[in-house]
C-alpha positions, 0 to 999 in steps of 0.5 A: 512532501517527499525527501530529495535523496541528495540531502540524505546523502549529505546529511550522512556525509556530514555525519560520517565526516566524509565531505569531499571524500572518496571513502564513501560513494553513492554507487557503493555505499549510499544507495544500498544504505538508503535502500536498506533504510526504506525496506527497514522503514516498512518493516517498522511501519508493518509492526506499528500498524499491527500494534495500533501505534500508527495509522496507514493514513498518515502516509499521504505520500504513498496513499492512492485512490484508484477505480476498477470495473468489478468483474461479474463475480463481484471481484476486484484483482490488483495487478502491479502491472496495471498501477505501475507500483505494488500494493503495501496494504489496503486502506478501504474498498469503496463500492458503487462510487462516483467517478469522474470521466465515466462514459460506460461499462467496458464489455469483459469476460465474466470473471475479469475486473478492468483497471480503469486509469481513465477514471478517477474516484470522487465520492461513494455513500458506503465503505465495505467492512473487512470480513474473514474467510471464516465469516464470509459464508456463514454471515451471508444471511445475517441482516445484523452483520455488514456484507449480508446478502439479504438487505437491500436498498438504502439498508444494504451494507458492504463488506469485502474478503481479502485477496484470494486466488481462485484460479482454475482450468476454466477460471483464469485471472492473473493475480488474487482478487478481493471479493465484494458482496452484496454484489457490484457485478460490473460496477465500479469500485475504488480501492484506497491503499498504500503503494509500496515505496519504491527504492532509489537508483540515483541521487536525484530521486526522492523518498516517498516518505514525509519530511518528519521522517528525514532523521529517522531515515538518515539514522537507518542509512547510518546504521547500515554503514556502520554495521555492513558486512562484506556482502553488504548486509546487516542484521534486520531486526525491528525493535520497539525503540524504532515503533516508538521514534515513529509513533512520536513523529506521527503523534498517534 
């Protein structure tokens, strides 16, 4: 469950021995401290993901699966203006999906993929494997590599290429795109991903992290207050200690 901000503030006030005092206020202290804790936690998670100590799938509060209609070039562009939030990390790409509410494709320019917020992902038979830019062209005809363009029908397996900017004077897409092979031109694709956690603004907000992280977030917020300088900044260093703390919380 998401964590209520007012619970974090109450815990911080208790540990600061500041209940009922004006020594620390939400607007001047707690909001900055808690947002520091959010951003610091993202940095710790990134290190833990890279070290394979935590699986991104553990953060169900931030997990989204959304539907797009691929462009005629078999590409999908993720634009936060469409979804209302930033993409933190990609979990999977599902090509050729079954979607609830599908009533046909929407006509579009060849280079345009379309976010379909009216559709919900239901199922897919296959997932796409990530290939590097170095592998992408050299494996195109290799039937032993997932994402080759040779095998068809039930034998075909999908791959995707990380986001890149393909814009030119004759090709205009607002944000970088994922490319998928074999082609899914004009068909439905689902992206499973973590959204970036939102910073908080009011004491009535919630933190989009599991409640098992309550103490971790509280301690990082307290760390900010105890070390903050005149410009309300502090050292931003991820150590193995924080990574190990998260690994223990998620038991990975």
